[in-house]
C-alpha positions in Angstrom: 98.0 42.7 129.1 100.8 44.9 130.3 100.2 48.5 129.1 103.0 51.0 129.2 101.8 54.3 130.6 103.7 57.1 129.0 105.0 59.8 131.3 103.7 63.2 130.7 106.5 65.2 129.0 107.3 68.7 130.2 106.1 71.5 127.9 108.0 74.5 126.6 106.5 77.7 125.3 108.6 79.7 122.8 108.6 83.3 121.8 111.0 83.9 118.9 111.8 87.5 118.0 114.1 89.1 115.4 115.6 88.0 112.1 115.6 84.7 110.2 119.0 83.9 111.7 117.4 84.0 115.2 114.6 81.8 113.9 117.1 79.2 112.9 118.5 79.4 116.4 115.0 78.8 117.8 114.5 75.8 115.4 117.8 74.3 116.6 116.9 74.7 120.2 113.4 73.2 119.6 114.9 70.3 117.8 117.2 69.5 120.7 114.4 69.9 123.3 112.1 67.6 121.3 114.9 65.1 121.0 115.1 65.3 124.8 111.4 64.4 125.1 109.9 67.9 125.6 106.5 68.9 124.1 105.9 72.4 122.8 103.1 74.5 124.3 101.2 76.9 122.0 100.3 79.1 124.9 101.6 80.4 128.2 99.1 78.5 130.4 100.2 75.1 129.2 103.9 75.6 129.5 106.2 74.4 132.3 108.8 77.0 131.2 108.8 79.7 128.6 111.8 80.4 126.4 112.1 84.0 124.9 114.6 84.3 122.1 115.4 88.0 122.0 116.6 90.6 119.4 119.1 93.2 120.3 119.9 94.9 117.0 118.1 98.3 117.7 116.9 99.9 120.8 113.3 99.5 119.6 114.0 95.8 119.1 115.4 95.6 122.6 112.3 97.3 124.0 110.2 94.8 122.2 112.2 92.0 123.7 111.9 93.4 127.2 108.1 93.7 126.6 108.0 90.0 125.5 109.9 88.9 128.6 107.6 90.9 130.8 104.5 89.4 129.2 106.0 85.9 129.7 106.8 86.6 133.3 103.3 87.9 133.9 101.5 85.1 132.1 103.7 82.2 133.2 106.4 83.2 135.7 109.0 80.7 134.6 111.1 82.2 131.9 114.4 81.5 130.3 115.9 84.3 128.1 118.3 83.7 125.2 119.3 85.5 121.9 121.1 88.7 121.0 119.9 90.7 124.0 121.2 88.0 126.3 124.5 89.8 126.0 122.9 92.4 128.3 122.0 90.1 131.1 122.4 92.8 133.7 119.7 94.9 132.0 117.3 92.0 131.8 117.9 90.9 135.4 117.6 94.4 136.8 114.2 94.8 135.2 113.1 91.1 135.6 114.9 89.6 138.6 112.7 86.5 138.5 114.0 85.2 135.1 115.4 81.7 135.6 118.4 82.1 133.2 119.8 84.4 130.6 122.1 83.2 127.8 123.5 84.9 124.7 123.1 84.0 120.9 124.1 80.5 119.7 124.6 79.3 123.2 122.4 76.2 122.5 123.9 74.0 125.2 123.4 76.7 127.9 119.8 77.3 126.8 118.9 73.6 126.8 120.7 73.1 130.2 118.6 76.0 131.6 115.4 74.4 130.4 116.4 71.1 131.8 117.0 72.7 135.2 113.7 74.6 135.1 111.6 71.6 133.9 113.6 68.3 134.1 113.0 66.0 131.1 111.3 62.6 131.5 113.4 60.2 129.4 111.3 57.7 127.4 112.0 56.0 124.1 108.4 56.4 123.2 108.5 60.2 123.2 112.2 61.1 122.5 111.6 61.2 118.8 112.2 64.1 116.4 111.8 64.3 112.6 114.9 63.6 110.6 115.1 67.3 109.5 114.5 68.7 112.9 111.5 70.5 114.3 110.7 73.7 112.4 109.0 77.0 113.1 108.6 77.6 109.3 106.1 75.7 107.1 107.3 72.3 106.0 107.9 73.4 102.4 110.6 76.1 103.0 113.6 76.2 105.3 116.2 78.7 106.4 119.7 77.3 105.9 122.3 79.1 108.1 125.8 78.8 106.6 127.8 80.9 109.0 127.7 82.9 112.2 129.1 86.4 113.0 130.5 89.1 110.7 133.8 90.7 109.9 132.4 94.1 109.0 132.4 97.0 111.5 129.6 99.1 110.2 129.1 102.3 112.2 125.4 101.7 112.9 125.6 98.0 113.8 126.5 96.1 117.0 126.0 92.6 115.5 129.8 91.7 115.6 130.0 92.6 119.3 127.0 90.4 119.9 127.7 87.5 117.5 131.5 87.8 117.0 133.5 87.5 113.8 132.7 85.3 110.9 132.6 81.6 111.6 131.7 79.5 108.6 130.2 76.0 108.7 131.9 73.2 106.7 130.3 73.0 103.2 129.7 69.2 103.5 127.8 69.7 106.7 125.6 72.4 105.2 124.9 70.2 102.2 124.0 67.2 104.3 121.6 69.4 106.3 120.1 70.7 103.0 119.7 67.1 101.7 117.8 66.1 104.8 115.6 69.2 104.6 114.7 68.5 100.9 114.1 64.8 101.7 111.7 65.9 104.5 109.6 68.1 102.1 111.5 71.4 101.8 110.9 72.9 98.3 112.8 76.2 99.0 116.1 76.7 100.8 116.7 80.2 102.1 120.4 80.7 102.5 121.2 83.1 105.4 124.1 84.5 107.4 125.3 87.9 108.4 127.4 88.1 105.2 126.7 85.3 102.7 129.3 86.6 100.2 132.1 86.2 102.8 131.2 82.5 103.4 134.4 80.4 103.8 136.9 83.3 104.1 137.8 82.1 107.6 138.3 78.6 106.3 140.5 80.0 103.5 138.0 78.5 101.1 139.3 75.0 101.8 137.7 72.1 100.0 136.0 69.1 101.6 135.1 65.7 100.0 131.6 65.6 98.6 129.8 63.0 96.4 133.0 61.6 95.0 134.5 65.0 94.4 135.2 68.1 96.4 133.3 71.2 97.4 135.1 74.4 98.5 133.9 76.6 101.3 132.9 79.3 98.9 129.6 81.0 98.1 129.7 80.1 94.4 130.6 76.4 95.0 128.1 76.0 97.8 125.3 77.7 95.7 126.1 75.4 92.7 125.8 72.2 94.9 122.7 73.4 96.6 121.2 74.0 93.2 121.6 70.3 92.4 119.2 69.2 95.2 116.0 70.1 93.3 114.7 72.8 95.5 114.5 76.6 95.0 117.7 78.2 96.4 117.4 81.8 97.5 120.4 83.9 98.6 120.0 86.4 101.3 122.4 89.0 102.8 124.7 89.1 99.8 127.4 91.8 99.9 128.3 92.9 96.3 131.9 91.6 96.3 133.3 91.0 92.8 132.8 87.2 93.0 129.0 87.7 93.3 129.3 88.1 89.5 130.1 84.4 89.3 126.7 83.5 90.9 124.7 85.1 88.1 125.5 82.3 85.6 124.1 79.8 88.1 120.9 81.8 88.0 120.9 81.7 84.2 121.3 77.9 84.4 118.3 77.7 86.8 120.4 76.3 89.7 119.8 79.3 91.9 116.7 81.6 92.0 117.1 84.8 90.1 117.0 86.8 93.3 119.6 88.7 95.3 119.1 90.3 98.7 121.9 92.9 98.9 122.0 95.3 101.9 123.2 98.4 100.1 122.1 100.7 103.0 122.9 103.9 101.0 124.2 105.1 97.6 126.0 108.4 98.4 129.8 107.5 98.6 130.3 110.0 101.4 127.5 108.5 103.5 128.7 105.0 102.8 132.2 105.9 104.0 130.8 107.4 107.2 128.9 104.1 107.6 132.1 102.2 107.0 130.7 100.4 104.0 131.8 99.9 100.4 131.2 103.1 98.5 131.7 102.5 94.7 128.1 103.1 93.7 128.7 103.8 90.0 130.3 100.4 89.6 127.4 98.8 91.4 125.0 100.3 88.9 127.1 99.0 86.0 127.1 95.5 87.6 123.4 95.6 88.1 122.9 96.3 84.4 125.3 93.5 83.5 123.5 91.1 85.8 120.1 91.9 84.3 121.5 91.4 80.8 122.5 87.9 81.8 119.3 87.2 83.8 116.5 89.5 82.6 114.1 88.3 85.4 116.6 89.0 88.2 114.9 90.4 91.3 117.0 92.5 93.6 115.9 93.5 97.1 117.7 95.8 99.4 117.4 97.9 102.6 118.5 101.5 103.1 119.1 103.7 106.2 117.7 107.2 106.1 118.7 109.9 108.5 122.2 108.6 109.2 124.2 111.2 111.1 125.5 113.9 108.7 123.1 112.9 105.9 122.2 116.1 104.0 119.3 116.9 101.7 121.8 116.5 98.8 122.8 113.1 100.1 119.2 112.0 100.3 118.5 113.4 96.8 121.5 111.4 95.5 120.0 108.2 97.0 116.6 108.9 95.4 118.2 109.5 92.0 120.3 106.3 92.4 117.2 104.3 93.2 115.4 105.7 90.1 118.3 104.4 88.0 118.8 101.1 89.8 115.1 100.2 89.7 115.4 97.7 92.5 112.5 95.3 92.7 112.0 95.3 96.5 113.1 98.0 98.9 112.9 98.3 102.6 114.1 101.2 104.7 114.5 102.1 108.3 115.2 105.4 110.0 118.6 105.6 111.7 118.3 104.7 115.3 121.0 105.3 117.9 122.1 102.0 119.4 124.2 101.8 122.5 127.6 100.6 121.6 127.4 101.6 117.9 129.9 104.3 116.8 127.3 106.2 114.9 125.3 106.8 118.1 127.9 109.4 119.3 128.5 111.0 115.9 127.9 114.7 115.3 125.2 116.1 113.1 122.4 113.8 114.2 119.4 114.2 111.9 116.1 115.4 113.5 113.4 112.8 113.9 110.9 114.8 111.7 113.4 114.9 108.9 114.1 111.2 109.2 110.4 110.5 109.0 109.9 112.7 105.9 112.8 111.0 104.1 111.5 107.6 105.1 108.1 108.3 103.7 109.5 109.7 100.5 111.8 106.7 100.0 109.0 104.2 100.6 106.7 106.1 98.2 109.3 105.9 95.5 109.9 102.2 96.1 106.2 101.5 96.0 105.9 103.3 92.6 108.8 101.4 91.1 107.4 98.1 92.4 104.0 98.8 91.1 105.3 99.7 87.6 107.5 96.5 87.5 104.7 94.3 88.7 102.2 95.7 86.2 104.5 94.5 83.4 104.0 90.9 84.6 100.2 91.0 83.9 99.4 88.6 81.2 102.5 86.4 81.8 102.6 82.9 83.3 105.0 82.4 86.2 105.8 79.6 88.7 104.4 80.0 92.2 105.1 78.1 95.4 101.9 77.9 97.5 102.2 79.0 101.1 98.6 79.0 102.3 95.2 77.8 101.1 91.9 79.2 102.3 89.8 77.0 104.5 86.5 78.2 103.0 85.0 79.6 99.9 85.4 83.4 99.6 84.9 86.1 96.9 87.4 85.5 94.1 89.4 88.6 95.0 89.1 92.2 96.3 86.4 94.2 94.4 89.0 96.8 93.4 91.3 94.4 91.7 90.7 95.0 88.0 90.2 91.6 86.3 89.0 90.2 89.6 85.9 92.2 90.1 84.3 90.5 87.1 85.3 86.9 87.2 83.6 84.2 85.1 80.1 83.7 86.6 80.9 80.1 87.7 83.9 81.4 89.6 82.2 84.2 91.5 83.1 82.6 94.7 86.1 80.2 94.9 88.8 78.8 97.1 91.7 81.2 97.3 95.4 80.6 97.9 98.5 82.6 98.5 101.9 81.9 97.3 105.2 83.4 96.2 107.0 83.8 92.9 110.8 83.4 92.5 111.0 87.1 93.1 109.4 86.9 96.6 111.0 85.8 99.8 108.7 84.8 102.7 107.6 87.5 105.2 109.6 90.4 103.6 108.5 90.6 99.9 105.2 90.5 98.0 102.8 87.6 97.4 100.8 86.1 94.6 97.1 85.8 95.4 95.1 83.1 93.5 91.5 82.5 92.8 90.0 79.2 91.8 92.6 77.4 93.9 90.6 74.3 95.0 92.7 71.2 95.3 96.0 73.1 96.0 98.1 72.4 99.1 100.9 74.3 100.8 104.2 73.3 99.1 102.6 72.8 95.6 104.4 74.4 92.7 101.9 76.0 90.3 102.0 77.6 86.9 99.9 80.8 87.3 98.6 83.2 84.8 98.9 86.8 86.2 95.7 88.8 85.8 96.4 91.9 87.9 98.8 93.6 90.2 99.2 96.4 92.8 102.1 98.1 94.5 103.5 94.9 96.1 101.4 91.8 95.1 100.3 89.9 92.0 96.9 88.3 91.4 96.3 85.3 89.2 94.7 82.0 88.4 96.4 78.6 88.6 96.9 76.7 85.3 98.9 73.6 86.4 100.0 72.0 89.7 103.3 70.2 90.2 103.5 68.3 93.5 106.6 67.0 95.2 
């Protein structure tokens, strides 16, 4: 008998830093490398080459990237660097002259070519296979769907356009084909991402392409409507509050798109927004939020804010706090202004002292935690739909002892299999979670009807009532 001995494929280790957009880049690179016959190594020791996908948004992120490169050099020695910080190749090579190659963001061909040179592939029809939807870093049941690259904004604190360039939108039919493949491969939630989702298609002049016997425009509303027909949750991220966002709200009311908006407001005080070079009509935004919630009462809005921007006064910060009290946003993140080389705000006058930034940051996060806790408490007693992300491997106490209803469960449920999932109001990694007791038999990717029994500042606690599998 002739037995084919398969060649041992080269192995690539991957360290992926930064935002979901960078994660999508990593997934694309991995998909290509797997198609070329590479295996992925879970550790440094087993890798023939290590790929570090860096972040370069803030100086702290750059330092984290440099630390990751240094660790990879120390642990393995054969390192290829890509991602946003790849724009600063001279900085990387000065600190780590032994890196094999440095490429910038979205330079997929250059990254793959560098890996090929460092660890040549071994062609074989037996191992050059890749799942139809591509190899993913996220769990099988949710997927990031990148609809464009770059950004046309020139915010004073941001250097993303200088790294990633101006807006370049993908064709809508190509996006929809990718989404179809993802859903067919098991994706139950599509997370739409870009630098500016609302601006999608502007560069294409919102041209229409043939799709399913009709047409689909390169426009956020049209794309969201078509994605909503695929049967998966559709979650919109990085949505700037342009007027046409109002047209997406009816899609949420129809159930085509999740009642969730991720809007990077960054501040509320008009003077600060102008200094940031961002839209500044805060009063109109509050009116629109009220209108949105009238149409979709369960709409969840998440946002991020900058505290300590140059020139921000105590009055400016007090205005932001009052605005947040009125807006009652569901999920709020904040970061202290950080000078970034190349960003106009770095050289602005009236830099805010670090201790003042910290004080404002803590006050803002305390406020957002209180608002979140109050809103989540109102969900206790309701039944909501939950997408399961993780299931415990072993029996554990039903829930933390300090969790109200959970410290006195039914005797037969004193110990149970637990699970963690997310509601329609929760994006993975950045928002809250729903923790379940008595979850035996559930699997990641299950859709479950859950009765909510308790809550805290960020999370909900409940018990599954019914499971709906794909």
